[in-house]
C-alpha positions in Angstrom: 213.5 155.0 -86.1 212.8 158.6 -87.2 209.4 159.8 -86.1 207.4 162.1 -88.3 205.9 165.2 -86.8 202.1 165.0 -86.5 200.2 167.1 -89.1 198.6 170.1 -87.5 195.1 168.9 -88.6 195.5 166.0 -86.2 195.9 168.2 -83.1 192.1 169.0 -82.6 191.3 165.4 -82.8 193.8 164.5 -80.1 192.5 167.3 -77.9 189.0 166.0 -78.3 190.2 162.6 -77.3 192.0 164.0 -74.2 188.8 165.7 -73.2 187.2 162.2 -72.8 189.9 161.0 -70.4 188.7 161.4 -66.7 190.3 164.4 -65.1 191.6 162.3 -62.1 193.3 159.9 -64.5 195.0 162.7 -66.3 196.2 164.3 -63.1 197.7 161.2 -61.5 201.4 160.5 -61.9 203.1 157.7 -60.1 203.8 159.8 -57.0 200.2 160.8 -56.8 198.9 157.2 -56.6 198.9 154.8 -53.7 196.8 152.0 -52.3 193.9 154.2 -51.3 192.0 156.6 -53.6 193.1 160.2 -53.8 189.7 161.1 -52.2 190.5 158.9 -49.2 194.0 160.2 -48.9 192.8 163.8 -49.1 190.3 163.0 -46.3 193.1 161.5 -44.2 195.4 164.5 -44.8 192.7 166.9 -43.9 191.7 165.1 -40.7 195.0 164.1 -39.0 196.3 166.8 -36.7 199.8 167.3 -35.8 198.7 169.8 -33.2 196.5 167.2 -31.5 199.3 164.7 -31.5 201.5 167.4 -29.9 198.8 168.0 -27.3 198.8 164.3 -26.5 202.5 164.5 -25.9 202.1 167.4 -23.5 199.6 165.4 -21.6 202.0 162.5 -21.3 205.4 164.1 -20.7 205.2 167.9 -20.5 208.5 167.7 -18.6 210.8 165.1 -17.1 209.7 164.6 -13.5 210.4 162.7 -10.4 207.6 160.2 -10.1 206.1 160.4 -6.5 206.0 157.2 -4.5 202.2 157.4 -4.2 201.9 156.8 -7.9 203.2 153.3 -7.5 200.2 152.3 -5.5 198.0 152.5 -8.6 198.5 153.0 -12.4 201.2 155.4 -13.7 200.2 158.8 -14.9 201.0 158.1 -18.5 198.8 155.0 -18.6 195.9 156.8 -17.0 196.0 159.7 -19.5 196.4 157.5 -22.6 193.4 155.4 -21.5 191.3 158.5 -20.7 192.0 160.0 -24.1 191.4 156.7 -26.0 188.0 156.3 -24.3 187.1 159.9 -25.1 187.9 159.4 -28.8 185.7 156.3 -29.0 188.2 153.5 -28.9 186.8 150.1 -27.7 188.0 147.7 -25.0 190.4 150.2 -23.5 192.3 148.4 -20.7 195.3 149.0 -18.5 196.9 145.6 -17.8 199.5 145.1 -15.1 202.2 142.4 -15.0 205.4 141.6 -13.0 203.7 142.5 -9.8 204.9 141.8 -6.3 208.4 143.2 -6.4 209.9 146.4 -5.1 212.0 149.2 -6.6 213.8 152.3 -5.5 212.3 155.7 -6.2 214.4 158.8 -5.2 212.5 161.5 -3.5 215.5 163.9 -2.9 218.7 164.1 -4.7 221.2 167.0 -4.5 224.8 167.2 -5.6 226.8 170.1 -4.2 230.3 171.5 -4.5 231.1 172.7 -1.0 234.6 174.0 -1.6 236.2 176.2 -3.0 232.7 177.7 -2.9 229.1 176.5 -2.2 227.3 175.6 -5.4 224.4 173.3 -6.0 225.4 171.4 -9.1 222.4 169.2 -9.6 219.0 168.6 -8.2 216.8 165.6 -9.4 213.8 167.9 -9.4 215.6 170.0 -12.1 217.2 167.1 -14.0 215.9 163.6 -12.9 218.4 161.7 -15.0 221.3 163.2 -13.0 221.0 160.5 -10.4 221.5 157.0 -11.9 222.0 155.4 -8.5 218.4 155.2 -7.6 219.1 153.2 -4.4 221.8 155.5 -3.0 220.4 156.7 0.3 222.8 158.8 2.4 224.6 162.1 3.0 228.1 161.7 1.7 231.0 164.2 1.5 234.6 163.9 0.3 237.3 165.4 -1.9 237.1 165.1 -5.7 239.8 163.3 -7.7 239.9 163.4 -11.5 240.7 160.1 -13.2 240.1 161.2 -16.8 238.5 158.5 -18.9 238.6 156.1 -15.9 240.6 153.3 -17.3 242.7 151.1 -14.9 245.8 153.0 -15.8 244.1 156.3 -15.0 243.7 155.3 -11.3 247.4 154.5 -10.9 249.1 156.7 -8.3 245.8 158.3 -7.2 244.3 157.8 -3.8 240.5 157.7 -4.3 239.5 156.0 -1.0 236.8 158.0 0.8 236.7 160.4 -2.1 234.5 161.2 -5.1 235.9 160.4 -8.6 235.4 162.7 -11.6 235.6 161.1 -15.0 235.0 161.8 -18.6 234.0 158.1 -19.0 230.7 156.4 -18.7 229.2 156.7 -15.2 228.3 153.1 -14.6 231.6 151.7 -15.9 233.9 154.0 -13.9 231.7 153.7 -10.8 232.5 149.9 -10.6 236.2 150.6 -10.8 236.1 153.5 -8.4 234.2 151.8 -5.6 236.4 148.8 -5.9 239.2 151.1 -4.9 237.2 152.5 -1.9 235.7 155.6 -3.5 232.5 157.1 -2.2 231.1 157.5 -5.7 231.6 158.8 -9.2 230.6 161.9 -11.2 230.6 160.7 -14.9 229.1 162.1 -18.1 227.6 158.9 -19.7 227.7 160.5 -23.2 226.6 158.4 -26.2 229.6 159.0 -28.3 232.1 161.9 -28.0 230.3 164.1 -30.5 227.2 164.3 -28.2 229.4 165.6 -25.4 230.9 168.3 -27.7 227.7 169.4 -29.4 225.4 169.2 -26.4 227.4 170.1 -23.3 224.4 170.5 -21.0 222.9 167.0 -21.8 222.8 164.1 -19.4 222.3 160.7 -21.0 220.2 158.1 -19.2 222.0 155.4 -17.2 221.2 153.2 -14.2 223.7 152.1 -11.5 222.9 149.6 -8.7 224.9 151.3 -6.0 226.6 149.6 -3.1 225.6 150.8 0.4 227.4 154.0 1.3 228.2 154.9 -2.3 226.5 156.9 -5.0 226.7 157.5 -8.8 225.9 160.8 -10.4 225.8 161.7 -14.1 226.9 165.3 -14.7 226.8 167.3 -17.9 230.0 167.6 -20.0 230.0 171.3 -19.2 230.0 170.8 -15.4 232.6 168.0 -15.7 234.9 170.4 -17.6 234.4 173.1 -15.0 235.3 170.8 -12.1 238.3 169.4 -14.0 239.5 172.9 -14.6 239.3 173.7 -10.9 241.4 170.6 -10.1 243.9 171.3 -12.8 244.7 174.7 -11.4 245.3 173.2 -7.9 242.0 173.9 -6.2 240.7 171.6 -3.5 237.2 170.6 -4.6 234.9 169.0 -2.1 231.7 167.3 -3.1 228.5 166.5 -1.0 225.8 164.1 -2.2 222.4 164.1 -0.4 220.0 161.3 -1.6 216.8 160.0 -0.1 215.1 157.1 -1.8 212.3 154.9 -0.8 211.3 151.4 -1.8 208.0 151.3 -3.7 205.8 148.4 -4.8 206.9 147.7 -8.4 204.8 146.6 -11.3 204.8 147.1 -15.1 201.8 147.9 -17.2 200.6 148.5 -20.7 197.5 150.1 -22.3 195.6 148.2 -24.9 192.7 149.5 -27.0 190.9 148.5 -30.2 189.1 149.6 -33.2 186.8 146.6 -33.8 186.5 145.0 -37.2 183.1 144.2 -38.8 183.1 140.6 -37.5 183.6 139.1 -40.9 187.1 137.7 -40.1 189.1 136.5 -37.2 192.2 138.3 -38.6 193.6 141.3 -36.8 196.3 143.9 -37.2 198.3 145.9 -34.6 199.9 149.3 -34.2 202.3 150.0 -31.4 204.5 152.5 -29.6 206.3 152.2 -26.3 205.0 154.2 -23.4 207.8 153.2 -21.0 211.5 152.4 -21.0 211.5 151.8 -17.3 209.5 154.1 -15.1 212.3 156.6 -14.3 213.3 157.5 -17.8 210.8 159.7 -19.6 211.4 160.8 -23.2 209.3 163.1 -25.4 210.6 161.7 -28.7 211.6 158.3 -27.3 208.9 157.2 -27.3 206.0 159.2 -26.0 205.9 160.7 -29.5 205.0 157.2 -30.9 202.2 156.9 -28.4 200.9 160.4 -29.0 201.0 159.8 -32.8 199.3 156.4 -32.8 196.6 157.8 -30.4 196.0 160.5 -33.1 195.9 158.0 -35.9 193.2 156.0 -34.1 191.2 159.2 -33.3 191.3 160.3 -36.9 190.4 156.9 -38.2 187.4 156.6 -36.0 186.1 160.0 -37.1 186.5 159.3 -40.8 184.7 156.0 -40.3 181.8 157.7 -38.6 181.7 160.3 -41.4 181.6 157.6 -44.1 184.9 158.8 -45.6 186.7 155.6 -44.8 185.1 152.1 -44.6 184.9 150.3 -41.3 187.8 147.8 -41.3 187.1 144.2 -41.5 190.1 143.3 -39.4 190.1 144.4 -35.7 193.0 146.8 -34.9 195.0 146.4 -31.7 196.6 149.5 -30.3 199.5 148.7 -27.9 201.1 151.3 -25.7 203.7 149.3 -23.8 207.0 149.1 -21.9 209.4 148.6 -24.8 209.8 144.9 -25.8 209.0 143.5 -22.4 205.4 144.9 -22.6 204.8 143.4 -26.0 206.1 140.0 -24.7 203.8 140.4 -21.7 200.8 141.0 -24.0 201.5 137.9 -26.0 202.0 135.9 -22.8 198.6 137.0 -21.6 196.9 136.7 -25.0 198.7 133.9 -26.9 195.9 133.6 -29.4 197.0 136.9 -30.9 200.0 135.3 -32.4 197.6 133.4 -34.7 195.2 136.2 -35.5 197.5 139.3 -36.0 198.8 139.4 -39.6 200.9 142.6 -39.5 202.1 145.4 -37.2 203.1 149.1 -37.6 205.6 150.1 -34.9 206.2 153.8 -34.2 209.4 154.6 -32.2 210.6 158.2 -32.0 208.4 160.1 -34.5 207.9 163.7 -33.7 211.2 165.4 -33.7 211.9 168.3 -36.0 214.2 166.5 -38.4 216.0 169.6 -39.6 217.1 170.4 -36.0 218.6 166.9 -35.5 220.0 166.4 -39.0 217.5 163.5 -39.3 215.5 161.6 -41.7 212.1 159.9 -41.0 213.0 156.3 -41.8 211.0 153.2 -42.6 212.9 150.1 -41.3 211.8 147.2 -43.5 211.5 143.7 -42.3 214.7 141.7 -42.7 215.2 139.3 -45.6 214.8 136.5 -43.0 211.2 137.7 -42.7 210.1 138.8 -46.2 206.7 140.4 -46.1 204.0 142.1 -48.1 203.9 144.8 -45.4 207.0 146.7 -46.4 205.5 148.0 -49.7 202.3 149.3 -48.0 204.3 151.5 -45.7 206.8 152.6 -48.4 204.0 153.5 -50.8 202.3 155.7 -48.2 205.5 157.4 -47.1 206.5 158.2 -50.7 203.0 159.5 -51.4 203.0 162.0 -48.5 206.6 163.1 -49.3 205.7 163.7 -53.0 202.5 165.7 -52.6 204.0 167.8 -49.8 206.9 169.0 -51.9 207.0 171.6 -54.6 207.5 170.0 -58.0 208.9 172.4 -60.5 207.2 170.7 -63.5 203.8 171.6 -62.0 204.8 175.3 -61.6 202.3 176.5 -64.2 199.4 174.4 -62.9 196.8 175.5 -60.5 199.3 175.0 -57.6 201.8 177.4 -58.9 205.0 177.5 -57.0 203.8 175.3 -54.1 203.2 171.7 -53.1 200.3 170.0 -54.8 198.9 169.2 -51.4 200.7 170.7 -48.4 200.8 168.5 -45.4 201.6 171.0 -42.7 200.3 171.9 -39.2 199.2 175.3 -38.1 201.9 175.5 -35.4 204.4 173.4 -37.2 207.3 173.9 -39.6 207.3 174.1 -43.3 210.4 172.0 -43.6 211.0 169.5 -46.4 209.8 166.0 -45.6 213.1 164.1 -45.4 212.4 160.4 -45.7 214.5 157.3 -46.2 213.6 153.6 -46.8 216.2 151.6 -45.0 217.1 148.0 -44.2 216.0 146.4 -41.0 217.4 147.3 -37.7 216.2 146.1 -34.3 216.0 147.8 -30.9 212.2 148.2 -30.7 208.9 146.3 -30.5 208.8 145.4 -34.2 211.5 142.8 -33.5 209.3 141.3 -30.7 206.3 141.0 -33.1 208.5 139.1 -35.6 209.8 136.8 -32.8 206.1 135.9 -32.4 205.7 135.2 -36.1 204.1 138.5 -37.1 205.5 140.8 -39.8 206.3 144.3 -38.5 207.9 147.4 -39.7 209.2 150.4 -37.7 209.1 154.1 -38.4 211.7 156.2 -36.7 213.5 159.6 -36.8 217.2 159.1 -36.9 219.6 160.4 -35.9 218.1 161.9 -32.7 220.6 164.1 -30.9 218.7 164.1 -27.7 217.3 160.6 -27.2 217.9 158.8 -23.9 218.9 162.1 -22.4 217.8 165.0 -20.2 217.1 167.0 -23.3 214.6 164.7 -24.9 211.8 167.2 -24.2 208.8 168.5 -26.1 210.5 171.7 -27.4 212.3 169.5 -30.0 209.0 168.3 -31.5 207.4 169.5 -34.7 203.6 169.3 -35.2 204.1 169.2 -39.0 206.3 166.0 -38.6 203.4 164.6 -36.5 200.8 165.4 -39.2 202.9 163.8 -42.0 203.7 160.7 -39.9 200.0 160.4 -38.9 198.9 160.6 -42.6 201.4 157.8 -43.5 200.4 155.7 -40.5 196.6 156.1 -41.0 196.9 155.4 -44.7 199.0 152.2 -44.0 196.7 151.1 -41.2 193.6 151.5 -43.3 195.1 149.4 -46.1 196.2 146.4 -43.9 193.0 146.5 -41.9 190.8 146.6 -45.0 190.4 142.9 -45.3 188.8 142.7 -48.8 190.0 140.6 -51.8 190.1 143.7 -53.9 192.7 145.3 -51.6 194.6 142.0 -51.4 195.1 142.1 -55.1 196.1 145.8 -55.0 198.8 145.0 -52.4 200.0 142.0 -54.4 200.4 144.4 -57.4 202.4 146.8 -55.3 204.6 143.9 -54.2 205.2 142.8 -57.8 206.0 146.3 -59.1 208.3 147.2 -56.3 209.8 143.7 -56.3 210.9 144.2 -59.9 212.6 147.5 -58.8 214.4 145.7 -56.0 215.6 142.9 -58.4 216.9 145.7 -60.6 218.8 147.1 -57.7 220.4 143.7 -57.0 221.4 143.5 -60.6 222.9 147.0 -60.5 224.8 146.0 -57.3 226.2 142.9 -59.0 227.2 144.8 -62.2 229.1 147.2 -59.9 231.0 144.4 -58.3 232.3 143.4 -61.8 233.1 147.0 -62.8 235.2 147.3 -59.7 237.2 144.1 -60.3 240.9 144.8 -61.0 242.0 141.5 -62.6 240.8 138.2 -64.0 240.3 136.2 -60.8 238.7 139.2 -59.1 236.3 139.6 -62.1 235.3 135.9 -61.9 234.7 136.2 -58.1 232.6 139.4 -58.7 230.6 137.6 -61.4 229.7 134.8 -58.9 228.7 137.5 -56.3 226.6 139.2 -59.0 224.7 136.0 -59.7 224.2 135.4 -56.0 222.7 138.8 -55.5 220.2 138.3 -58.2 219.2 134.8 -57.1 218.9 135.9 -53.5 216.6 138.8 -54.4 214.5 136.5 -56.6 214.0 134.2 -53.6 213.1 137.1 -51.4 210.6 138.5 -53.9 209.0 135.1 -54.4 208.5 134.9 -50.6 207.1 138.5 -50.4 204.5 137.6 -53.0 203.7 134.4 -51.2 203.3 136.3 -47.9 200.5 138.3 -49.4 198.3 135.2 -49.6 197.2 135.8 -46.0 195.4 139.0 -47.2 192.7 137.1 -49.1 189.4 136.3 -47.3 190.1 132.7 -48.2 193.8 132.2 -47.5 194.0 129.0 -49.4 192.6 130.8 -52.5 195.2 133.5 -51.8 198.0 130.8 -51.9 196.9 129.6 -55.3 196.7 133.1 -56.7 200.2 134.2 -55.4 201.8 130.9 -56.3 201.1 131.6 -60.0 203.7 134.4 -59.9 206.6 132.3 -58.6 207.7 131.1 -62.1 207.3 134.6 -63.5 209.7 136.0 -60.9 212.1 133.2 -61.7 211.8 134.2 -65.4 212.8 137.8 -64.4 215.8 136.4 -62.6 216.8 134.3 -65.6 216.7 137.4 -67.8 218.9 139.4 -65.3 221.3 136.5 -65.1 221.6 136.4 -68.9 222.4 140.2 -68.9 224.9 139.6 -66.1 226.6 136.9 -68.1 226.8 139.2 -71.1 228.2 142.0 -69.0 230.8 139.5 -67.6 231.9 138.5 -71.0 232.2 142.1 -72.0 234.3 143.0 -68.9 236.5 139.9 -69.5 237.1 140.9 -73.2 238.0 144.4 -72.2 240.6 143.0 -69.7 241.9 140.4 -72.1 241.0 137.5 -69.8 238.8 134.4 -70.2 235.3 134.6 -69.0 235.7 131.5 -66.9 232.8 129.9 -65.0 233.3 130.4 -61.2 234.3 127.2 -59.4 235.0 126.4 -55.7 238.1 124.5 -54.6 237.5 121.1 -53.0 238.5 122.6 -49.6 236.1 125.5 -49.9 233.3 123.2 -51.0 233.8 121.0 -48.0 233.7 124.1 -45.8 230.6 125.4 -47.5 228.8 122.1 -47.1 229.2 121.9 -43.3 225.8 122.0 -41.5 225.3 124.4 -38.7 223.4 122.8 -35.8 222.3 124.5 -32.6 223.4 122.8 -29.4 220.3 122.0 -27.3 219.9 124.4 -24.4 222.6 126.7 -25.6 221.9 130.4 -26.1 225.2 131.5 -27.8 223.6 131.5 -31.2 220.4 133.2 -30.3 220.1 137.0 -31.1 219.0 139.3 -28.3 215.7 141.1 -28.5 217.3 144.1 -29.9 218.9 142.3 -32.9 222.3 142.5 -31.3 225.5 140.6 -32.2 224.6 136.9 -32.3 225.1 135.8 -28.8 227.6 138.6 -28.1 230.3 135.9 -28.1 234.0 136.7 -27.9 236.3 136.1 -30.8 236.1 137.1 -34.4 233.0 139.1 -35.4 231.2 139.9 -38.6 230.7 143.6 -39.4 227.8 145.2 -37.5 225.3 145.3 -40.3 225.4 141.5 -40.7 224.9 140.5 -37.1 221.1 140.7 -36.6 220.5 138.5 -39.7 223.4 136.2 -38.8 221.8 135.5 -35.5 218.4 134.9 -37.0 219.9 132.5 -39.6 221.6 130.5 -36.8 218.4 130.3 -34.9 216.5 129.2 -37.9 218.8 126.2 -38.3 219.1 123.6 -41.0 221.5 125.7 -43.1 225.1 125.1 -44.3 228.0 127.5 -43.9 227.8 128.3 -47.6 224.0 129.0 -47.5 224.5 131.4 -44.6 227.3 133.2 -46.4 225.3 133.4 -49.6 222.3 134.8 -47.8 224.2 137.5 -46.0 226.2 138.4 -49.1 223.0 138.6 -51.2 221.2 140.8 -48.7 224.2 143.1 -48.0 227.6 142.9 -49.6 230.0 139.9 -50.3 231.5 138.2 -47.3 234.5 135.9 -47.6 233.6 132.3 -46.7 236.6 132.1 -44.5 235.3 135.1 -42.4 232.0 133.4 -41.8 233.7 130.1 -40.9 235.9 131.8 -38.4 233.0 133.3 -36.6 231.1 130.0 -36.6 234.2 128.1 -35.3 234.4 130.6 -32.4 230.7 129.9 -31.6 231.4 126.2 -31.8 234.3 126.5 -29.4 232.0 128.3 -26.9 229.4 125.5 -27.1 226.6 127.3 -28.9 226.6 125.4 -32.2 228.1 122.4 -33.9 229.5 122.2 -37.4 228.9 118.8 -38.9 229.3 117.3 -42.4 226.2 117.6 -44.6 224.5 114.2 -44.9 224.8 112.5 -48.3 221.6 112.5 -50.3 219.6 109.3 -49.8 219.8 106.9 -52.7 216.5 106.1 -54.4 215.4 102.5 -54.4 215.0 100.8 -57.8 
């Protein structure tokens, strides 16, 4: 339709009408709106401090240190400092809780690695680099010649006498240590690099590892640079002699976590949680992994309390639990001590590796969503906040003539921080942190993380890689998200449901686009029909997930039963969306078939494939082969054929869920990710069955109704 230009005499009337529109409404675009008001978001941005978070980090891990044995007699330094700061900021019920008491552990007090010939050089001292000594129990003064075994494979030892000598390797310290001492070696000097690129890019880095050394032996991790220097000496025929001096003492061992609260107003028994891990064992100490998460969440709580006291944010109805724990084990210990929390906590924000300067590490700040096996209202809260902060903190060229000029509409930067762009990414679920543990206890949880991190788990995970601006932005996202899930009002419940519906429509559109791509890529008629079937599966899968997301929001209402009724009304509407997309997909299929000169046949399964798809997967009582590890690892880690890596966490969860057929598992994984051949899924399941973890049995015939 051709639109006529408006007559000029209509312009003044339009301007007068525009003047009646509230200024805030005119100013807001999609990226300037989120689940809190702009006034509240501005208060949050102004209050959260990246510099304070950085100061927290420097209180916790200013440098990697050798923990003195006396520290094991009480609480660890990090726990004490977190608890002190939390109390000073006004947190409630601040406690340090110990568990796994009564055992002992080795704590080195001296560790020196020397090259004594061809010249005397101290190579490493644990008071310089604590992670250089992975063999914590290796007491003794050992000396011997050095032999280079390259990568340290069995073939690399052939023809080399390593008895009574030290072994130099480019392989992982722990792996080569076992092979070396088996052949009579005194010990090993390895590099323990995570991937070859880390060794190339960061030749002075030592990656964390632990070796349970046999008496009279030792394991050292050296930097790639030192390993190369020693290898060069040996290559030119020099005799290299090594001396290792280690003193360790047994200490009383325990684990501990710090818990604190911001209390709700008493109107509900529901609670929420926010977490970061303070420990990954007591020897390893990492600035980004994950003292940064602890420093950040401590700042989130401080700012929240201040804004509540100033009347800029309402007091939450739901109590907020702050957990600073040993990773995964500490969260499990908390639930073991407080099992009632499984019933009261309705959502968790987990922060693991937050403060790194992302431009230095080629990183993004990533939101890891809940998996499709655990659809939740929670994802969209976190995504909304992350996108809001990213948008207001970037310069948008279309606003260049506004009051902001050539600048962000609301810069989110710290005084001592960078002015880098805020690189964010919304990603699919991945495990390896405490959010997985919360979900294992039935609580939805998302994780925020910087990735990649070129220094994590290493001697170079130190505060000089951190950026106060990154902390400030992460704190604004975290506090905004926390304020929303802790709100506890029906008004906020409805707003969150709206967010789920709107973003769910987008995700269904993405599944539609994915399926149309499958058909566009098909090269012949049979491939096109298969692609059409996969396109339908992707849409139907996403419709089921979005229905479950909306249903999960029912817990947000003050009367959960009322919430169920309200959210249930949207299920048929979501199915209507799916039907419309399926109709479009059918039309696109017919078009693609016509262009290829083939029939648009309906997809069918052969009798053999149908029999395979209908096999039920049953767990064998007491078997663990089908259960995923706490880090979302390969299902059972079983030998034999494997699915591609990205499928395995969900695969394990589906097996553990039980009651599914082979075809249902295949369709779920294909809908969430990309198409998997039924034969590949069956091969992996047959391998699990052979190892005794599962059974594949015929699906029971449907019961006949009585007349």
